[in-house]
KOLKOLNU-111230 format. One record per residue (C-alpha): residue number from 1; residue in one letter; x, y, z. Coordinates in steps of 0.001 Angstrom, whole numbers, plus 500000, padded with zeros to 6 digits. Layout:
BEGIN
i; aa; px; py; pz
NUM; a; X; Y; Z $
...
REM end
This chain:
BEGIN
i; aa; px; py; pz
1; m; 363501; 482197; 536518 $
2; r; 364743; 479177; 534671 $
3; t; 362549; 476142; 534246 $
4; t; 362015; 473014; 532207 $
5; f; 358250; 472932; 532159 $
6; d; 356238; 470013; 530801 $
7; r; 353147; 471606; 529287 $
8; r; 351190; 468340; 529268 $
9; n; 350774; 468584; 533025 $
10; f; 348071; 471177; 532667 $
11; l; 346892; 471033; 529080 $
12; t; 343271; 470036; 528765 $
13; t; 340995; 469564; 525854 $
14; t; 340358; 472666; 523764 $
15; a; 337215; 471731; 521906 $
16; l; 335341; 474737; 520539 $
17; a; 332645; 476070; 522815 $
18; a; 329772; 477848; 521165 $
19; a; 329208; 481324; 522581 $
20; g; 326172; 482226; 520524 $
21; t; 325785; 484128; 517298 $
22; a; 324347; 487522; 516505 $
23; t; 323785; 489890; 513672 $
24; a; 324748; 493537; 514075 $
25; s; 325723; 496549; 512052 $
26; c; 329075; 498309; 512175 $
27; s; 329963; 501467; 510283 $
28; k; 333443; 500139; 509616 $
29; l; 332191; 496836; 508249 $
30; g; 328889; 497607; 506633 $
31; d; 325415; 496501; 507578 $
32; n; 324204; 493029; 508503 $
33; v; 327570; 491736; 509668 $
34; k; 327405; 488187; 510893 $
35; w; 329150; 487596; 514207 $
36; d; 330227; 484015; 514809 $
37; y; 330524; 484567; 518559 $
38; e; 329387; 487248; 520968 $
39; t; 330653; 487968; 524457 $
40; d; 331108; 490885; 526850 $
41; v; 334886; 490734; 527277 $
42; l; 337220; 488926; 524890 $
43; c; 340654; 487987; 526259 $
44; v; 343325; 487318; 523651 $
45; g; 346164; 485098; 524922 $
46; s; 346204; 482566; 527750 $
47; g; 349118; 483450; 530055 $
48; a; 349184; 485442; 533277 $
49; a; 347937; 488714; 531748 $
50; a; 345015; 487293; 529766 $
51; g; 344161; 484798; 532494 $
52; a; 343966; 487456; 535215 $
53; a; 341902; 489671; 532899 $
54; a; 339417; 486874; 532258 $
55; v; 339049; 486069; 535961 $
56; a; 338554; 489743; 536854 $
57; a; 335904; 490185; 534171 $
58; v; 333996; 487083; 535250 $
59; d; 334227; 488294; 538849 $
60; k; 332485; 491517; 537769 $
61; g; 329634; 489541; 536244 $
62; a; 330685; 489795; 532594 $
63; k; 330400; 487095; 529980 $
64; v; 333964; 486203; 528907 $
65; m; 335639; 484356; 526069 $
66; m; 339351; 483532; 525614 $
67; v; 341238; 482802; 522383 $
68; e; 344825; 481606; 521971 $
69; k; 346682; 481336; 518664 $
70; m; 348936; 478475; 519792 $
71; p; 347706; 474866; 520069 $
72; i; 348507; 474796; 523796 $
73; l; 347565; 477145; 526622 $
74; g; 349585; 479108; 529141 $
75; g; 351890; 481126; 526895 $
76; t; 355377; 481931; 528142 $
77; t; 353941; 482059; 531678 $
78; g; 353585; 478293; 531487 $
79; k; 357307; 477970; 530809 $
80; s; 358359; 480313; 533607 $
81; g; 358897; 479773; 537307 $
82; g; 355536; 481438; 537921 $
83; v; 356741; 483791; 540664 $
84; a; 355197; 487264; 540928 $
85; w; 356843; 490442; 542266 $
86; i; 354247; 492586; 544076 $
87; f; 354439; 495670; 546316 $
88; n; 352887; 495537; 549800 $
89; h; 351416; 492044; 549449 $
90; f; 349566; 490100; 552121 $
91; i; 352625; 488378; 553635 $
92; l; 354472; 491662; 554107 $
93; r; 351385; 493120; 555770 $
94; q; 350946; 490056; 557985 $
95; r; 354508; 490459; 559201 $
96; g; 354120; 494150; 559898 $
97; i; 356580; 495141; 557162 $
98; e; 355589; 498582; 555918 $
99; d; 355987; 498889; 552149 $
100; r; 355146; 502590; 551958 $
101; r; 353648; 503912; 548748 $
102; d; 355930; 506932; 548400 $
103; d; 359089; 504857; 548916 $
104; a; 357869; 502127; 546571 $
105; l; 357139; 504576; 543773 $
106; r; 360581; 506144; 544163 $
107; y; 362235; 502748; 543852 $
108; a; 360185; 501834; 540788 $
109; v; 360848; 505107; 538970 $
110; r; 364515; 505392; 539971 $
111; y; 365191; 501877; 538685 $
112; g; 362836; 501794; 535723 $
113; f; 363275; 505339; 534397 $
114; p; 366732; 506499; 535571 $
115; r; 367103; 509182; 532903 $
116; q; 363822; 510828; 533881 $
117; y; 363969; 510335; 537644 $
118; d; 363667; 513552; 539627 $
119; p; 363067; 512988; 543351 $
120; e; 361853; 516577; 543772 $
121; s; 359117; 516285; 541135 $
122; p; 355530; 515406; 542152 $
123; t; 355583; 512787; 539404 $
124; l; 359240; 511873; 540059 $
125; g; 360190; 513228; 536645 $
126; l; 357695; 511222; 534584 $
127; d; 354853; 512654; 532545 $
128; e; 351557; 512438; 534395 $
129; a; 350140; 509584; 532300 $
130; r; 353186; 507366; 532783 $
131; f; 353344; 508155; 536500 $
132; k; 349708; 507126; 536936 $
133; v; 350572; 503747; 535405 $
134; v; 353346; 503218; 537975 $
135; e; 350941; 504284; 540724 $
136; a; 348382; 501800; 539416 $
137; f; 350879; 498955; 539797 $
138; y; 351410; 499791; 543464 $
139; d; 347733; 500495; 544187 $
140; n; 346338; 497373; 542513 $
141; g; 349011; 494677; 542795 $
142; s; 348249; 493581; 546337 $
143; r; 344497; 493970; 545753 $
144; m; 344817; 491708; 542732 $
145; i; 346599; 489002; 544726 $
146; d; 344072; 489228; 547548 $
147; r; 341080; 488965; 545262 $
148; l; 342418; 486166; 543062 $
149; q; 343216; 484174; 546187 $
150; e; 339761; 484850; 547636 $
151; l; 338318; 483477; 544411 $
152; d; 340685; 480484; 544586 $
153; a; 341920; 481349; 541092 $
154; v; 345549; 481459; 542325 $
155; k; 347426; 480477; 545454 $
156; f; 350732; 482099; 546439 $
157; k; 353206; 481761; 549273 $
158; e; 356416; 483532; 550192 $
159; f; 359345; 482840; 547871 $
160; r; 362480; 481928; 549795 $
161; l; 365982; 481161; 548587 $
162; f; 366350; 477553; 549627 $
163; q; 370118; 477668; 550171 $
164; v; 369876; 480442; 552744 $
165; d; 366167; 480208; 553681 $
166; k; 365650; 483947; 553338 $
167; p; 363240; 486076; 551330 $
168; a; 364621; 486865; 547891 $
169; p; 366410; 490217; 547470 $
170; d; 365160; 492651; 544857 $
171; y; 367329; 492997; 541775 $
172; a; 368419; 496502; 542821 $
173; d; 368365; 496019; 546582 $
174; h; 371451; 498224; 546779 $
175; l; 369594; 501368; 545643 $
176; p; 368878; 503737; 548549 $
177; e; 365329; 504175; 547250 $
178; d; 364561; 500510; 547945 $
179; k; 363290; 500588; 551533 $
180; v; 361967; 496996; 551455 $
181; p; 364822; 495245; 549650 $
182; t; 363668; 491666; 550305 $
183; g; 360442; 489698; 550390 $
184; r; 358314; 491151; 547588 $
185; t; 358437; 487974; 545497 $
186; l; 355550; 485501; 545777 $
187; e; 355647; 481897; 544588 $
188; p; 352806; 479636; 543420 $
189; a; 351820; 477368; 546287 $
190; i; 351367; 474494; 543843 $
191; g; 354521; 473524; 541992 $
192; s; 356635; 475782; 544170 $
193; g; 360320; 475059; 544428 $
194; s; 360245; 473242; 541098 $
195; s; 359978; 473864; 537396 $
196; q; 356208; 473508; 537594 $
197; g; 355556; 476954; 539088 $
198; g; 354537; 478726; 535895 $
199; g; 352593; 475726; 534708 $
200; s; 350668; 475543; 537954 $
201; l; 349858; 479265; 537799 $
202; a; 348595; 479069; 534221 $
203; s; 346696; 475826; 534730 $
204; r; 345020; 477049; 537917 $
205; l; 343744; 480145; 536116 $
206; e; 342533; 477947; 533254 $
207; k; 340834; 475492; 535609 $
208; w; 339010; 478323; 537368 $
209; l; 337812; 479787; 534067 $
210; r; 336607; 476433; 532789 $
211; g; 334774; 475962; 536062 $
212; k; 332895; 479160; 535221 $
213; n; 332105; 477812; 531736 $
214; v; 334312; 480360; 529965 $
215; p; 334815; 479286; 526318 $
216; i; 338536; 478857; 525587 $
217; q; 339553; 478339; 521975 $
218; t; 343065; 477495; 520812 $
219; e; 344614; 477830; 517334 $
220; t; 342642; 481039; 516894 $
221; r; 344803; 483904; 515657 $
222; v; 343381; 487423; 515797 $
223; t; 344065; 489191; 512505 $
224; r; 342114; 492437; 512858 $
225; i; 340652; 494646; 515558 $
226; l; 337169; 495848; 514623 $
227; r; 335800; 499209; 515668 $
228; n; 332979; 501548; 514817 $
229; d; 333126; 505314; 515003 $
230; e; 333189; 505271; 518790 $
231; r; 334959; 502168; 520076 $
232; v; 336451; 498730; 519533 $
233; i; 333604; 496249; 519133 $
234; g; 335345; 492952; 518401 $
235; v; 337921; 491132; 516296 $
236; e; 338396; 489043; 513209 $
237; a; 340428; 485864; 513580 $
238; e; 341675; 482867; 511629 $
239; q; 340493; 479534; 512953 $
240; g; 340910; 476247; 511144 $
241; g; 341558; 478028; 507851 $
242; k; 338381; 480078; 508168 $
243; l; 337691; 483712; 509023 $
244; i; 335550; 484239; 512116 $
245; r; 334280; 487383; 513830 $
246; i; 333895; 487718; 517596 $
247; k; 331786; 490540; 518983 $
248; a; 332945; 491998; 522309 $
249; n; 330275; 494224; 523788 $
250; r; 332412; 495745; 526547 $
251; g; 336030; 495318; 525574 $
252; v; 338927; 493319; 524110 $
253; v; 341972; 492619; 526290 $
254; f; 345247; 491601; 524648 $
255; g; 347781; 489623; 526685 $
256; t; 349599; 488072; 523745 $
257; g; 353310; 488288; 524546 $
258; g; 356173; 490229; 523022 $
259; y; 357926; 490084; 519662 $
260; s; 361135; 488184; 520439 $
261; h; 360531; 485749; 517563 $
262; n; 359778; 488449; 515010 $
263; v; 363266; 489007; 513613 $
264; d; 362259; 492067; 511598 $
265; l; 360841; 493842; 514646 $
266; c; 363846; 492855; 516763 $
267; n; 366249; 494184; 514145 $
268; l; 364253; 497405; 514003 $
269; h; 363773; 498095; 517706 $
270; q; 366245; 496053; 519780 $
271; p; 370020; 496460; 520243 $
272; f; 370264; 492753; 519381 $
273; v; 368426; 489516; 520199 $
274; y; 370070; 486202; 519310 $
275; g; 367525; 483999; 521046 $
276; s; 364654; 484029; 523494 $
277; c; 363131; 481877; 526218 $
278; s; 359654; 482997; 525142 $
279; l; 357434; 480594; 523251 $
280; p; 357566; 480752; 519427 $
281; g; 354178; 482459; 519417 $
282; s; 355791; 485672; 520665 $
283; t; 355842; 487409; 517289 $
284; g; 354400; 490803; 518220 $
285; d; 351018; 490398; 516519 $
286; f; 349400; 493037; 518711 $
287; i; 351729; 495824; 517544 $
288; e; 350444; 495948; 513985 $
289; l; 346865; 495242; 515034 $
290; a; 346936; 498131; 517493 $
291; q; 348596; 500476; 515030 $
292; d; 345797; 499799; 512560 $
293; v; 343282; 501301; 514998 $
294; g; 345462; 504292; 515839 $
295; a; 347271; 503115; 518970 $
296; k; 350040; 505233; 520408 $
297; m; 353289; 503326; 520718 $
298; g; 355251; 503523; 523936 $
299; s; 358895; 502522; 524251 $
300; m; 359528; 499812; 521655 $
301; g; 363097; 498953; 522626 $
302; l; 362332; 497531; 526066 $
303; a; 362890; 493862; 526856 $
304; w; 363367; 491436; 529712 $
305; r; 366906; 490406; 528904 $
306; s; 369124; 487415; 529484 $
307; q; 372410; 486273; 528078 $
308; v; 372228; 483156; 525921 $
309; l; 374704; 480585; 524677 $
310; l; 375448; 482050; 521269 $
311; e; 375847; 478822; 519326 $
312; e; 372719; 477282; 520858 $
313; a; 370657; 480358; 519950 $
314; l; 372015; 480385; 516401 $
315; a; 370937; 476755; 516045 $
316; n; 367421; 477484; 517357 $
317; r; 366193; 480951; 518262 $
318; a; 363631; 479500; 520685 $
319; i; 366006; 478392; 523439 $
320; g; 365085; 476377; 526491 $
321; l; 367114; 478290; 529067 $
322; g; 368984; 481555; 529226 $
323; a; 372237; 482116; 531089 $
324; f; 370363; 483757; 533953 $
325; v; 372397; 483840; 537177 $
326; l; 375877; 482760; 536094 $
327; p; 377227; 479969; 538295 $
328; g; 380759; 479579; 539595 $
329; d; 383180; 481579; 541716 $
330; s; 386380; 481109; 539663 $
331; m; 384585; 482535; 536631 $
332; i; 384625; 485848; 534758 $
333; l; 383258; 487452; 531594 $
334; v; 385578; 489209; 529144 $
335; n; 384975; 491003; 525857 $
336; k; 386825; 490700; 522524 $
337; y; 389744; 492620; 524033 $
338; g; 390095; 490194; 526950 $
339; r; 388829; 492700; 529514 $
340; r; 386041; 492372; 532046 $
341; c; 383088; 494646; 531317 $
342; v; 380421; 493824; 533933 $
343; n; 379767; 492389; 537379 $
344; e; 379209; 488738; 536480 $
345; k; 376822; 488244; 539411 $
346; r; 374354; 490983; 538550 $
347; d; 370843; 490001; 537555 $
348; y; 370302; 488768; 534015 $
349; n; 368270; 491760; 532820 $
350; d; 370819; 494378; 533884 $
351; r; 373905; 492295; 533088 $
352; t; 372801; 491653; 529514 $
353; q; 372667; 495390; 528831 $
354; a; 376462; 495459; 529164 $
355; h; 376535; 493976; 525623 $
356; f; 375256; 497201; 524080 $
357; p; 377674; 500145; 524708 $
358; y; 379147; 501665; 521544 $
359; d; 382810; 502641; 521165 $
360; p; 382919; 505736; 518912 $
361; t; 386715; 505607; 518691 $
362; h; 386779; 502218; 516988 $
363; e; 383235; 502365; 515533 $
364; e; 382193; 499090; 517139 $
365; y; 380370; 497377; 519955 $
366; p; 383273; 495854; 521907 $
367; n; 381027; 493810; 524212 $
368; h; 378659; 492532; 521520 $
369; l; 379759; 489014; 522455 $
370; m; 381245; 487992; 525793 $
371; f; 383340; 485017; 526767 $
372; m; 382661; 483184; 530006 $
373; l; 386019; 481868; 531289 $
374; f; 386259; 479355; 534138 $
375; d; 388371; 476506; 535462 $
376; e; 387947; 472932; 536654 $
377; r; 386938; 474048; 540133 $
378; s; 383818; 475891; 538941 $
379; i; 382593; 473260; 536500 $
380; d; 383167; 470461; 539016 $
381; a; 381791; 472237; 542081 $
382; f; 378729; 473713; 540370 $
383; g; 378071; 471328; 537481 $
384; g; 374385; 471146; 536617 $
385; a; 373788; 474864; 537195 $
386; f; 373159; 476074; 533646 $
387; p; 375171; 476478; 531511 $
388; f; 377582; 474207; 533400 $
389; p; 376845; 470553; 532571 $
390; v; 377070; 467674; 535006 $
391; n; 378576; 465599; 532214 $
392; k; 380829; 467662; 529952 $
393; a; 380040; 465425; 526978 $
394; e; 376412; 466585; 527137 $
395; q; 377266; 470251; 526512 $
396; p; 378249; 470693; 522830 $
397; y; 378948; 474414; 523237 $
398; l; 381588; 473960; 525926 $
399; i; 385104; 474979; 524844 $
400; e; 387848; 473094; 526693 $
401; g; 391633; 473277; 526644 $
402; a; 394628; 472104; 528661 $
403; t; 395903; 475684; 528712 $
404; w; 394352; 479117; 528396 $
405; e; 396014; 479481; 525000 $
406; a; 394211; 476356; 523828 $
407; v; 390878; 477692; 525092 $
408; f; 391435; 481022; 523349 $
409; t; 392252; 479215; 520108 $
410; g; 389007; 477273; 520507 $
411; i; 387063; 480512; 520952 $
412; a; 388645; 481977; 517819 $
413; d; 387777; 478865; 515817 $
414; r; 384146; 478904; 516975 $
415; l; 383831; 482614; 516136 $
416; a; 385165; 482025; 512649 $
417; k; 382452; 479417; 512010 $
418; v; 379623; 481825; 512883 $
419; s; 381173; 485083; 511677 $
420; g; 378471; 485608; 509076 $
421; k; 375847; 485774; 511826 $
422; t; 377682; 487966; 514344 $
423; g; 378913; 490874; 512261 $
424; g; 382302; 489220; 511994 $
425; v; 383230; 489426; 515687 $
426; k; 386724; 488091; 516306 $
427; l; 389229; 488318; 519113 $
428; a; 391466; 491389; 519167 $
429; p; 395199; 490871; 518503 $
430; d; 396012; 491533; 522148 $
431; f; 393208; 489336; 523508 $
432; v; 395502; 486597; 524820 $
433; v; 397787; 488971; 526700 $
434; n; 394925; 490985; 528114 $
435; a; 392794; 487968; 529085 $
436; k; 395646; 486302; 530989 $
437; a; 396357; 489563; 532801 $
438; t; 392644; 489911; 533599 $
439; i; 392531; 486379; 535011 $
440; s; 395574; 487060; 537173 $
441; r; 394159; 490358; 538424 $
442; f; 390799; 488759; 539258 $
443; s; 392567; 486054; 541265 $
444; q; 394209; 488761; 543367 $
445; f; 390833; 490417; 543898 $
446; a; 389388; 487072; 544996 $
447; k; 392113; 486550; 547579 $
448; a; 391437; 490000; 549008 $
449; g; 387666; 489567; 548782 $
450; v; 387076; 492907; 547059 $
451; d; 386375; 493638; 543397 $
452; p; 387451; 497264; 542801 $
453; e; 386405; 497102; 539124 $
454; f; 382746; 496029; 539330 $
455; e; 381998; 495502; 543047 $
456; r; 381130; 491845; 542570 $
457; g; 379701; 490386; 545734 $
458; k; 379112; 493715; 547441 $
459; a; 375324; 493770; 547058 $
460; l; 373049; 491370; 548915 $
461; y; 371622; 490268; 545552 $
462; d; 375041; 489080; 544332 $
463; r; 375708; 486953; 547376 $
464; e; 372339; 485341; 548003 $
465; w; 371385; 484608; 544391 $
466; h; 374886; 483184; 543940 $
467; l; 374073; 480666; 546672 $
468; l; 370888; 479647; 544860 $
469; f; 372391; 479274; 541393 $
470; s; 375827; 478075; 542491 $
471; s; 374757; 475357; 544875 $
472; r; 377468; 472743; 545244 $
473; r; 377121; 469606; 543175 $
474; e; 376686; 466400; 545098 $
475; g; 379908; 464411; 544843 $
476; t; 382172; 467330; 543958 $
477; k; 385808; 467078; 544997 $
478; q; 386194; 470814; 545310 $
479; p; 386396; 472407; 548773 $
480; e; 384154; 475176; 550037 $
481; n; 385256; 478664; 549069 $
482; p; 387574; 479802; 551910 $
483; y; 388014; 483365; 550662 $
484; p; 386313; 486487; 552098 $
485; n; 383939; 487009; 549140 $
486; l; 381966; 483839; 548424 $
487; t; 381258; 484937; 544838 $
488; m; 384984; 485063; 543985 $
489; h; 387701; 482394; 544024 $
490; p; 391190; 482529; 542445 $
491; f; 391634; 480662; 539165 $
492; a; 393660; 477457; 539175 $
493; e; 397268; 477751; 538069 $
494; t; 396969; 474764; 535735 $
495; g; 394295; 473446; 533406 $
496; p; 392031; 472204; 532142 $
497; f; 390247; 475502; 531475 $
498; y; 386915; 476258; 529807 $
499; a; 384806; 478869; 528032 $
500; f; 381366; 479621; 526626 $
501; i; 380462; 482275; 524078 $
502; l; 377549; 484425; 525288 $
503; g; 375341; 486820; 523361 $
504; p; 372357; 489011; 524241 $
505; g; 368914; 487432; 524290 $
506; t; 365559; 487870; 526002 $
507; l; 363016; 486251; 528209 $
508; d; 360762; 488296; 525949 $
509; t; 360517; 491828; 524650 $
510; a; 358508; 494431; 526570 $
511; g; 357767; 497116; 524002 $
512; g; 354470; 498012; 522393 $
513; p; 351413; 500253; 522721 $
514; q; 351157; 502642; 525647 $
515; i; 348494; 502076; 528314 $
516; n; 346912; 504311; 530933 $
517; e; 346228; 503480; 534575 $
518; h; 343136; 501476; 533550 $
519; a; 345215; 499349; 531128 $
520; q; 343396; 500991; 528218 $
521; i; 345396; 501364; 525031 $
522; l; 346049; 505018; 524266 $
523; g; 345425; 506517; 520852 $
524; r; 346384; 509760; 519200 $
525; g; 346690; 512655; 521593 $
526; g; 346915; 510299; 524549 $
527; k; 343174; 509580; 524581 $
528; a; 342104; 506051; 525479 $
529; i; 340742; 503851; 522684 $
530; t; 337428; 502784; 524170 $
531; g; 337089; 499030; 524371 $
532; l; 340783; 498146; 523833 $
533; y; 343112; 496994; 526616 $
534; g; 346578; 495493; 526970 $
535; a; 348703; 493810; 529627 $
536; g; 351863; 491708; 529840 $
537; n; 354695; 491713; 527347 $
538; c; 352635; 492952; 524405 $
539; i; 352564; 496525; 525758 $
540; s; 355225; 499055; 526686 $
541; a; 356361; 497837; 530101 $
542; p; 354675; 499707; 532994 $
543; t; 357917; 499404; 534975 $
544; g; 360156; 500750; 532210 $
545; q; 363535; 499073; 531927 $
546; a; 363482; 497742; 535496 $
547; y; 363223; 494069; 536308 $
548; l; 362307; 494949; 539881 $
549; g; 362918; 491484; 541295 $
550; a; 362186; 487814; 540716 $
551; g; 358732; 487728; 539144 $
552; g; 359194; 491217; 537712 $
553; t; 357366; 490244; 534519 $
554; i; 354509; 488165; 535923 $
555; g; 353679; 490573; 538759 $
556; p; 352839; 493485; 536411 $
557; a; 351208; 491102; 533905 $
558; l; 348792; 489774; 536517 $
559; t; 348157; 493246; 537910 $
560; f; 347395; 495046; 534660 $
561; g; 345494; 492059; 533307 $
562; f; 343344; 492217; 536438 $
563; i; 342884; 495983; 536013 $
564; a; 341983; 495564; 532332 $
565; g; 339438; 492797; 532849 $
566; g; 337717; 494585; 535691 $
567; h; 337573; 497912; 533876 $
568; a; 336310; 496345; 530646 $
569; a; 333584; 494446; 532490 $
570; s; 332305; 497663; 534028 $
571; q; 331820; 499434; 530690 $
572; v; 328537; 500157; 528949 $
573; e; 327863; 497644; 526194 $
574; a; 328580; 498644; 522615 $
REM end
């Protein structure tokens, strides 16, 4: 969910809090090691995953400490809308809506692991360990919400689309496996309906922890996981130019974000990432740290994806907003050949994957960049819905022309300026002819109300999220869409016309070490590494490639953070 979050609204002082010192021996470090701090459970990171872990551990009676490498708290959670997607939560139960376990698991596996999905298999086609992780999300998500609310560590309410006042549809509501296609998204009660949702979620967790006297230290970067012959026992970290050691008697939980801002890792594991909405601290630190203690890597190529304005991302990889739900009805996406290649109204995670197919005939990725084409109606009617500006002069990446030919020339000129950063993408020789034919064909589809190419507007998701992200601008001169499919409107016969250049980006990556159902990091042979846990974007996503619905990142992050903190707190001390 897009947001423009002001972090100062919840940032509090981060003075160092002494947690005691101790002297202990460790076979990996030698005798008489000096520990600068000692705790039961150490939580690394300060977003939804680490915050939920810390609350759960405190709730179990453990002594907890939190460290964050950035100078401010909240992580990428604090920049998000803060909504959480959860199976079978309290509002569904209150309304008598049955979110059955068997159906829910089928939806999650069908969407998240389509190549493995086997409806006749007891584990739906997954290996047993991975299936148990999916089960754990269902079994613990609603319990997590209930307990955190009982503790007053979070407060959630139902998330409703304000334009239609209905519960939000899942991102694959059209799949037959989805038996509860709306209503699984929860919204923070404080800051709801605004850009403060994620900030309120992160700050409420922080406030609760501080109320329990949990030491929280910023600008503390973990550089090494310490273990003895049996288990993880703590970490080394850099703090103020000095090396410190923190002893964790029961466990260390990492909730440190993905690796979207580690270009080397992105080039190695991702199809392509031009920019990311995640905070700059998302550099994948946990991957190397975990590998050093023998962690088993899960899927590394996963990510929560969004299209981005190419030129904006090239100017600064850490972008403010992605092109999430594309606004407009007289608007299409075309590739370098001038042909549509995706339903423009699909969710951002799925739609962005249309950039990646390979053409073996021409040895290229024809959709590597896409071109968002629209007319005066769309930019006037829906101005202010990103990336449409209210004032055209405020959007430097907007390409404008009196005719389509002028717009296409503008696209070609912009591509030439950045060719060294895009693999030399340029428009095909027949782009102009094909694009004009595509525009004309789409206009005919819009008049009929049916898109035979990509079924735009057929799914509930397309229609209702369109209403949210294509709300009409106050003062527009454009009429309501009179055509049968509200997501489609014929293009104007005359200009001006417009375009943006879009590339693939992320909210954050979602690849890393593999966990089990207790959120323990697995080692060689699939055996859990005692004392080491992970949750959030720093691990291989429990839901696979599926962004199940709005809040599809924060829901699992909270859940597996909660599982990790509770399990760690219950362990025998090292």
